[in-house]
VOBA-637577 format. One record per atom (N, C-alpha, C): atom name; residue number from 1; residue in three letters; x, z, y. Coordinates in steps of 0.1 Angstrom, whole numbers, plus 5000, padded with zeros to 4 digits. Each point is the difference from the previous one (the first is absolute). Example, Ala and Ser with C-alpha at 12.3 -4.5 7.8 and 13.67 -1.06 7.14 Angstrom:
<atoms>
<atom><atom>N</atom><seq>1</seq><type>ALA</type><X>5132</X><Z>5078</Z><Y>4943</Y></atom>
<atom><atom>CA</atom><seq>1</seq><type>ALA</type><X>4991</X><Z>5000</Z><Y>5012</Y></atom>
<atom><atom>C</atom><seq>1</seq><type>ALA</type><X>5009</X><Z>5000</Z><Y>5012</Y></atom>
<atom><atom>N</atom><seq>2</seq><type>SER</type><X>4996</X><Z>4993</Z><Y>5011</Y></atom>
<atom><atom>CA</atom><seq>2</seq><type>SER</type><X>5009</X><Z>5000</Z><Y>5011</Y></atom>
<atom><atom>C</atom><seq>2</seq><type>SER</type><X>4992</X><Z>5008</Z><Y>5011</Y></atom>
</atoms>
This chain:
<atoms>
<atom><atom>N</atom><seq>1</seq><type>MET</type><X>1257</X><Z>5310</Z><Y>9145</Y></atom>
<atom><atom>CA</atom><seq>1</seq><type>MET</type><X>4990</X><Z>4998</Z><Y>5009</Y></atom>
<atom><atom>C</atom><seq>1</seq><type>MET</type><X>4986</X><Z>4997</Z><Y>4999</Y></atom>
<atom><atom>N</atom><seq>2</seq><type>PRO</type><X>4988</X><Z>5012</Z><Y>4999</Y></atom>
<atom><atom>CA</atom><seq>2</seq><type>PRO</type><X>4988</X><Z>4996</Z><Y>4995</Y></atom>
<atom><atom>C</atom><seq>2</seq><type>PRO</type><X>4993</X><Z>4985</Z><Y>5013</Y></atom>
<atom><atom>N</atom><seq>3</seq><type>GLU</type><X>4990</X><Z>4993</Z><Y>4990</Y></atom>
<atom><atom>CA</atom><seq>3</seq><type>GLU</type><X>4992</X><Z>4988</Z><Y>5007</Y></atom>
<atom><atom>C</atom><seq>3</seq><type>GLU</type><X>4995</X><Z>5009</Z><Y>5012</Y></atom>
<atom><atom>N</atom><seq>4</seq><type>ARG</type><X>5000</X><Z>4994</Z><Y>5011</Y></atom>
<atom><atom>CA</atom><seq>4</seq><type>ARG</type><X>4989</X><Z>5007</Z><Y>5011</Y></atom>
<atom><atom>C</atom><seq>4</seq><type>ARG</type><X>4985</X><Z>4994</Z><Y>5000</Y></atom>
<atom><atom>N</atom><seq>5</seq><type>ASP</type><X>4992</X><Z>5004</Z><Y>5001</Y></atom>
<atom><atom>CA</atom><seq>5</seq><type>ASP</type><X>4988</X><Z>4995</Z><Y>5001</Y></atom>
<atom><atom>C</atom><seq>5</seq><type>ASP</type><X>4998</X><Z>5002</Z><Y>5013</Y></atom>
<atom><atom>N</atom><seq>6</seq><type>GLU</type><X>4996</X><Z>4984</Z><Y>5004</Y></atom>
<atom><atom>CA</atom><seq>6</seq><type>GLU</type><X>5001</X><Z>5001</Z><Y>5017</Y></atom>
<atom><atom>C</atom><seq>6</seq><type>GLU</type><X>4985</X><Z>5003</Z><Y>5001</Y></atom>
<atom><atom>N</atom><seq>7</seq><type>ASN</type><X>4989</X><Z>4997</Z><Y>4997</Y></atom>
<atom><atom>CA</atom><seq>7</seq><type>ASN</type><X>4989</X><Z>5006</Z><Y>5004</Y></atom>
<atom><atom>C</atom><seq>7</seq><type>ASN</type><X>5003</X><Z>5019</Z><Y>5002</Y></atom>
<atom><atom>N</atom><seq>8</seq><type>GLU</type><X>5007</X><Z>5005</Z><Y>4990</Y></atom>
<atom><atom>CA</atom><seq>8</seq><type>GLU</type><X>4997</X><Z>5010</Z><Y>5001</Y></atom>
<atom><atom>C</atom><seq>8</seq><type>GLU</type><X>5009</X><Z>5006</Z><Y>5013</Y></atom>
<atom><atom>N</atom><seq>9</seq><type>GLU</type><X>5014</X><Z>4994</Z><Y>5004</Y></atom>
<atom><atom>CA</atom><seq>9</seq><type>GLU</type><X>5006</X><Z>5001</Z><Y>5012</Y></atom>
<atom><atom>C</atom><seq>9</seq><type>GLU</type><X>4992</X><Z>4996</Z><Y>5012</Y></atom>
<atom><atom>N</atom><seq>10</seq><type>ALA</type><X>4992</X><Z>4993</Z><Y>5000</Y></atom>
<atom><atom>CA</atom><seq>10</seq><type>ALA</type><X>4994</X><Z>4996</Z><Y>5014</Y></atom>
<atom><atom>C</atom><seq>10</seq><type>ALA</type><X>4988</X><Z>5012</Z><Y>5000</Y></atom>
<atom><atom>N</atom><seq>11</seq><type>VAL</type><X>4995</X><Z>5006</Z><Y>4990</Y></atom>
<atom><atom>CA</atom><seq>11</seq><type>VAL</type><X>4987</X><Z>5010</Z><Y>4999</Y></atom>
<atom><atom>C</atom><seq>11</seq><type>VAL</type><X>5010</X><Z>5010</Z><Y>5007</Y></atom>
<atom><atom>N</atom><seq>12</seq><type>ARG</type><X>5011</X><Z>5007</Z><Y>4992</Y></atom>
<atom><atom>CA</atom><seq>12</seq><type>ARG</type><X>5012</X><Z>5006</Z><Y>5010</Y></atom>
<atom><atom>C</atom><seq>12</seq><type>ARG</type><X>4999</X><Z>4996</Z><Y>5017</Y></atom>
<atom><atom>N</atom><seq>13</seq><type>ASN</type><X>5005</X><Z>4993</Z><Y>5002</Y></atom>
<atom><atom>CA</atom><seq>13</seq><type>ASN</type><X>5004</X><Z>4996</Z><Y>5011</Y></atom>
<atom><atom>C</atom><seq>13</seq><type>ASN</type><X>4987</X><Z>4999</Z><Y>5005</Y></atom>
<atom><atom>N</atom><seq>14</seq><type>VAL</type><X>4986</X><Z>4997</Z><Y>5003</Y></atom>
<atom><atom>CA</atom><seq>14</seq><type>VAL</type><X>4988</X><Z>4999</Z><Y>5007</Y></atom>
<atom><atom>C</atom><seq>14</seq><type>VAL</type><X>5001</X><Z>5018</Z><Y>5000</Y></atom>
<atom><atom>N</atom><seq>15</seq><type>GLU</type><X>5000</X><Z>5009</Z><Y>4992</Y></atom>
<atom><atom>CA</atom><seq>15</seq><type>GLU</type><X>4998</X><Z>5009</Z><Y>5001</Y></atom>
<atom><atom>C</atom><seq>15</seq><type>GLU</type><X>5011</X><Z>5012</Z><Y>5010</Y></atom>
<atom><atom>N</atom><seq>16</seq><type>LYS</type><X>5008</X><Z>4997</Z><Y>4996</Y></atom>
<atom><atom>CA</atom><seq>16</seq><type>LYS</type><X>5012</X><Z>5005</Z><Y>5010</Y></atom>
<atom><atom>C</atom><seq>16</seq><type>LYS</type><X>4996</X><Z>4996</Z><Y>5018</Y></atom>
<atom><atom>N</atom><seq>17</seq><type>LEU</type><X>4998</X><Z>4988</Z><Y>5000</Y></atom>
<atom><atom>CA</atom><seq>17</seq><type>LEU</type><X>4992</X><Z>4997</Z><Y>5015</Y></atom>
<atom><atom>C</atom><seq>17</seq><type>LEU</type><X>4990</X><Z>5007</Z><Y>5003</Y></atom>
<atom><atom>N</atom><seq>18</seq><type>THR</type><X>4991</X><Z>4997</Z><Y>4992</Y></atom>
<atom><atom>CA</atom><seq>18</seq><type>THR</type><X>4985</X><Z>5007</Z><Y>5003</Y></atom>
<atom><atom>C</atom><seq>18</seq><type>THR</type><X>5000</X><Z>5013</Z><Y>4997</Y></atom>
<atom><atom>N</atom><seq>19</seq><type>ASP</type><X>5005</X><Z>5004</Z><Y>4995</Y></atom>
<atom><atom>CA</atom><seq>19</seq><type>ASP</type><X>5002</X><Z>5017</Z><Y>4999</Y></atom>
<atom><atom>C</atom><seq>19</seq><type>ASP</type><X>4987</X><Z>5002</Z><Y>4989</Y></atom>
<atom><atom>N</atom><seq>20</seq><type>SER</type><X>4997</X><Z>4991</Z><Y>4995</Y></atom>
<atom><atom>CA</atom><seq>20</seq><type>SER</type><X>4991</X><Z>5002</Z><Y>4992</Y></atom>
<atom><atom>C</atom><seq>20</seq><type>SER</type><X>5000</X><Z>5011</Z><Y>4982</Y></atom>
<atom><atom>N</atom><seq>21</seq><type>GLU</type><X>4988</X><Z>5002</Z><Y>4998</Y></atom>
<atom><atom>CA</atom><seq>21</seq><type>GLU</type><X>5004</X><Z>5004</Z><Y>4984</Y></atom>
<atom><atom>C</atom><seq>21</seq><type>GLU</type><X>4995</X><Z>4982</Z><Y>4989</Y></atom>
<atom><atom>N</atom><seq>22</seq><type>PRO</type><X>5008</X><Z>5007</Z><Y>4988</Y></atom>
<atom><atom>CA</atom><seq>22</seq><type>PRO</type><X>4997</X><Z>4989</Z><Y>4990</Y></atom>
<atom><atom>C</atom><seq>22</seq><type>PRO</type><X>4984</X><Z>4993</Z><Y>5000</Y></atom>
<atom><atom>N</atom><seq>23</seq><type>VAL</type><X>4997</X><Z>4991</Z><Y>4996</Y></atom>
<atom><atom>CA</atom><seq>23</seq><type>VAL</type><X>4987</X><Z>4995</Z><Y>4999</Y></atom>
<atom><atom>C</atom><seq>23</seq><type>VAL</type><X>4996</X><Z>4995</Z><Y>4985</Y></atom>
<atom><atom>N</atom><seq>24</seq><type>ASN</type><X>4988</X><Z>5005</Z><Y>4994</Y></atom>
<atom><atom>CA</atom><seq>24</seq><type>ASN</type><X>5000</X><Z>4996</Z><Y>4990</Y></atom>
<atom><atom>C</atom><seq>24</seq><type>ASN</type><X>4992</X><Z>4986</Z><Y>5001</Y></atom>
<atom><atom>N</atom><seq>25</seq><type>GLY</type><X>5003</X><Z>4989</Z><Y>4993</Y></atom>
<atom><atom>CA</atom><seq>25</seq><type>GLY</type><X>4991</X><Z>4990</Z><Y>4995</Y></atom>
<atom><atom>C</atom><seq>25</seq><type>GLY</type><X>4986</X><Z>4999</Z><Y>5005</Y></atom>
<atom><atom>N</atom><seq>26</seq><type>GLU</type><X>4995</X><Z>5010</Z><Y>4994</Y></atom>
<atom><atom>CA</atom><seq>26</seq><type>GLU</type><X>4986</X><Z>5002</Z><Y>5001</Y></atom>
<atom><atom>C</atom><seq>26</seq><type>GLU</type><X>4990</X><Z>5001</Z><Y>5014</Y></atom>
<atom><atom>N</atom><seq>27</seq><type>GLU</type><X>5014</X><Z>5006</Z><Y>5007</Y></atom>
<atom><atom>CA</atom><seq>27</seq><type>GLU</type><X>4996</X><Z>5002</Z><Y>5014</Y></atom>
<atom><atom>C</atom><seq>27</seq><type>GLU</type><X>4997</X><Z>4990</Z><Y>5010</Y></atom>
<atom><atom>N</atom><seq>28</seq><type>LEU</type><X>5009</X><Z>4987</Z><Y>4991</Y></atom>
<atom><atom>CA</atom><seq>28</seq><type>LEU</type><X>4998</X><Z>4988</Z><Y>5009</Y></atom>
<atom><atom>C</atom><seq>28</seq><type>LEU</type><X>4990</X><Z>4992</Z><Y>4997</Y></atom>
<atom><atom>N</atom><seq>29</seq><type>LEU</type><X>4990</X><Z>5005</Z><Y>4992</Y></atom>
<atom><atom>CA</atom><seq>29</seq><type>LEU</type><X>4988</X><Z>4990</Z><Y>4992</Y></atom>
<atom><atom>C</atom><seq>29</seq><type>LEU</type><X>4989</X><Z>5002</Z><Y>5011</Y></atom>
<atom><atom>N</atom><seq>30</seq><type>GLY</type><X>4998</X><Z>4993</Z><Y>5009</Y></atom>
<atom><atom>CA</atom><seq>30</seq><type>GLY</type><X>4988</X><Z>5001</Z><Y>5010</Y></atom>
<atom><atom>C</atom><seq>30</seq><type>GLY</type><X>4986</X><Z>5004</Z><Y>4996</Y></atom>
<atom><atom>N</atom><seq>31</seq><type>SER</type><X>4996</X><Z>4987</Z><Y>4986</Y></atom>
<atom><atom>CA</atom><seq>31</seq><type>SER</type><X>4989</X><Z>5001</Z><Y>4998</Y></atom>
<atom><atom>C</atom><seq>31</seq><type>SER</type><X>4995</X><Z>5010</Z><Y>4989</Y></atom>
<atom><atom>N</atom><seq>32</seq><type>GLU</type><X>4993</X><Z>5009</Z><Y>5003</Y></atom>
<atom><atom>CA</atom><seq>32</seq><type>GLU</type><X>4990</X><Z>5010</Z><Y>4993</Y></atom>
<atom><atom>C</atom><seq>32</seq><type>GLU</type><X>4999</X><Z>4995</Z><Y>4984</Y></atom>
<atom><atom>N</atom><seq>33</seq><type>ASP</type><X>4998</X><Z>4986</Z><Y>4996</Y></atom>
<atom><atom>CA</atom><seq>33</seq><type>ASP</type><X>4996</X><Z>4993</Z><Y>4989</Y></atom>
<atom><atom>C</atom><seq>33</seq><type>ASP</type><X>5016</X><Z>4999</Z><Y>4992</Y></atom>
<atom><atom>N</atom><seq>34</seq><type>LEU</type><X>5007</X><Z>4994</Z><Y>5008</Y></atom>
<atom><atom>CA</atom><seq>34</seq><type>LEU</type><X>5016</X><Z>5003</Z><Y>4992</Y></atom>
<atom><atom>C</atom><seq>34</seq><type>LEU</type><X>5005</X><Z>5016</Z><Y>4996</Y></atom>
<atom><atom>N</atom><seq>35</seq><type>LYS</type><X>4996</X><Z>5008</Z><Y>5010</Y></atom>
<atom><atom>CA</atom><seq>35</seq><type>LYS</type><X>5007</X><Z>5012</Z><Y>4996</Y></atom>
<atom><atom>C</atom><seq>35</seq><type>LYS</type><X>4992</X><Z>5007</Z><Y>4988</Y></atom>
<atom><atom>N</atom><seq>36</seq><type>ARG</type><X>4984</X><Z>4993</Z><Y>4998</Y></atom>
<atom><atom>CA</atom><seq>36</seq><type>ARG</type><X>4996</X><Z>5008</Z><Y>4986</Y></atom>
<atom><atom>C</atom><seq>36</seq><type>ARG</type><X>5003</X><Z>4989</Z><Y>4990</Y></atom>
<atom><atom>N</atom><seq>37</seq><type>LYS</type><X>5003</X><Z>4991</Z><Y>4999</Y></atom>
<atom><atom>CA</atom><seq>37</seq><type>LYS</type><X>5005</X><Z>4986</Z><Y>4991</Y></atom>
<atom><atom>C</atom><seq>37</seq><type>LYS</type><X>5011</X><Z>5009</Z><Y>4992</Y></atom>
<atom><atom>N</atom><seq>38</seq><type>LEU</type><X>5010</X><Z>5004</Z><Y>5014</Y></atom>
<atom><atom>CA</atom><seq>38</seq><type>LEU</type><X>5015</X><Z>5003</Z><Y>4994</Y></atom>
<atom><atom>C</atom><seq>38</seq><type>LEU</type><X>4995</X><Z>5015</Z><Y>4990</Y></atom>
<atom><atom>N</atom><seq>39</seq><type>ARG</type><X>4993</X><Z>5009</Z><Y>5008</Y></atom>
<atom><atom>CA</atom><seq>39</seq><type>ARG</type><X>5000</X><Z>5009</Z><Y>4997</Y></atom>
<atom><atom>C</atom><seq>39</seq><type>ARG</type><X>4994</X><Z>5000</Z><Y>4984</Y></atom>
<atom><atom>N</atom><seq>40</seq><type>GLU</type><X>4986</X><Z>4990</Z><Y>4997</Y></atom>
<atom><atom>CA</atom><seq>40</seq><type>GLU</type><X>4998</X><Z>4999</Z><Y>4990</Y></atom>
<atom><atom>C</atom><seq>40</seq><type>GLU</type><X>5012</X><Z>4993</Z><Y>4986</Y></atom>
<atom><atom>N</atom><seq>41</seq><type>ALA</type><X>5008</X><Z>4990</Z><Y>5007</Y></atom>
<atom><atom>CA</atom><seq>41</seq><type>ALA</type><X>5008</X><Z>4993</Z><Y>4991</Y></atom>
<atom><atom>C</atom><seq>41</seq><type>ALA</type><X>5017</X><Z>5012</Z><Y>4995</Y></atom>
<atom><atom>N</atom><seq>42</seq><type>LYS</type><X>5000</X><Z>5011</Z><Y>5011</Y></atom>
<atom><atom>CA</atom><seq>42</seq><type>LYS</type><X>5006</X><Z>5015</Z><Y>4997</Y></atom>
<atom><atom>C</atom><seq>42</seq><type>LYS</type><X>4992</X><Z>5008</Z><Y>4989</Y></atom>
<atom><atom>N</atom><seq>43</seq><type>GLU</type><X>4992</X><Z>5001</Z><Y>4997</Y></atom>
<atom><atom>CA</atom><seq>43</seq><type>GLU</type><X>4988</X><Z>5007</Z><Y>4993</Y></atom>
<atom><atom>C</atom><seq>43</seq><type>GLU</type><X>5002</X><Z>4995</Z><Y>4985</Y></atom>
<atom><atom>N</atom><seq>44</seq><type>ARG</type><X>4995</X><Z>4988</Z><Y>4999</Y></atom>
<atom><atom>CA</atom><seq>44</seq><type>ARG</type><X>5002</X><Z>4989</Z><Y>4991</Y></atom>
<atom><atom>C</atom><seq>44</seq><type>ARG</type><X>5012</X><Z>5003</Z><Y>4990</Y></atom>
<atom><atom>N</atom><seq>45</seq><type>LEU</type><X>5012</X><Z>4996</Z><Y>5008</Y></atom>
<atom><atom>CA</atom><seq>45</seq><type>LEU</type><X>5011</X><Z>5000</Z><Y>4998</Y></atom>
<atom><atom>C</atom><seq>45</seq><type>LEU</type><X>5010</X><Z>5014</Z><Y>4993</Y></atom>
<atom><atom>N</atom><seq>46</seq><type>ALA</type><X>4992</X><Z>5013</Z><Y>5002</Y></atom>
<atom><atom>CA</atom><seq>46</seq><type>ALA</type><X>5001</X><Z>5014</Z><Y>5000</Y></atom>
<atom><atom>C</atom><seq>46</seq><type>ALA</type><X>4997</X><Z>5001</Z><Y>4986</Y></atom>
<atom><atom>N</atom><seq>47</seq><type>LYS</type><X>4986</X><Z>4997</Z><Y>4997</Y></atom>
<atom><atom>CA</atom><seq>47</seq><type>LYS</type><X>4993</X><Z>5000</Z><Y>4990</Y></atom>
<atom><atom>C</atom><seq>47</seq><type>LYS</type><X>5006</X><Z>4990</Z><Y>4988</Y></atom>
<atom><atom>N</atom><seq>48</seq><type>GLU</type><X>5004</X><Z>4991</Z><Y>5005</Y></atom>
<atom><atom>CA</atom><seq>48</seq><type>GLU</type><X>5007</X><Z>4989</Z><Y>4988</Y></atom>
<atom><atom>C</atom><seq>48</seq><type>GLU</type><X>5011</X><Z>5009</Z><Y>4998</Y></atom>
<atom><atom>N</atom><seq>49</seq><type>GLU</type><X>5009</X><Z>5008</Z><Y>5006</Y></atom>
<atom><atom>CA</atom><seq>49</seq><type>GLU</type><X>5015</X><Z>5005</Z><Y>4996</Y></atom>
<atom><atom>C</atom><seq>49</seq><type>GLU</type><X>4996</X><Z>5010</Z><Y>4990</Y></atom>
<atom><atom>N</atom><seq>50</seq><type>LYS</type><X>4991</X><Z>5006</Z><Y>5004</Y></atom>
<atom><atom>CA</atom><seq>50</seq><type>LYS</type><X>4993</X><Z>5014</Z><Y>4993</Y></atom>
<atom><atom>C</atom><seq>50</seq><type>LYS</type><X>4999</X><Z>4996</Z><Y>4988</Y></atom>
<atom><atom>N</atom><seq>51</seq><type>SER</type><X>4994</X><Z>4989</Z><Y>5001</Y></atom>
<atom><atom>CA</atom><seq>51</seq><type>SER</type><X>4994</X><Z>4996</Z><Y>4980</Y></atom>
<atom><atom>C</atom><seq>51</seq><type>SER</type><X>5008</X><Z>4992</Z><Y>4994</Y></atom>
<atom><atom>N</atom><seq>52</seq><type>THR</type><X>5012</X><Z>4993</Z><Y>5006</Y></atom>
<atom><atom>CA</atom><seq>52</seq><type>THR</type><X>5011</X><Z>4994</Z><Y>4993</Y></atom>
<atom><atom>C</atom><seq>52</seq><type>THR</type><X>5008</X><Z>5013</Z><Y>4991</Y></atom>
<atom><atom>N</atom><seq>53</seq><type>PRO</type><X>5001</X><Z>5000</Z><Y>4988</Y></atom>
<atom><atom>CA</atom><seq>53</seq><type>PRO</type><X>5011</X><Z>5008</Z><Y>4994</Y></atom>
<atom><atom>C</atom><seq>53</seq><type>PRO</type><X>5016</X><Z>4993</Z><Y>5005</Y></atom>
<atom><atom>N</atom><seq>54</seq><type>ARG</type><X>5006</X><Z>5008</Z><Y>4995</Y></atom>
<atom><atom>CA</atom><seq>54</seq><type>ARG</type><X>5017</X><Z>4996</Z><Y>5006</Y></atom>
<atom><atom>C</atom><seq>54</seq><type>ARG</type><X>5005</X><Z>5000</Z><Y>4985</Y></atom>
</atoms>
């Protein structure tokens, strides 16, 4: 039997109870500054992945 992730199970239960769609972590960030920093970090990571030889 696969190990159950308690966080994922909790999210599924909340979605069922509230009849809501899944939420991305970015949507939970209240600050525009935090959203910008996350976007910039993702862009840097994507550039690093492209430039790293496999």
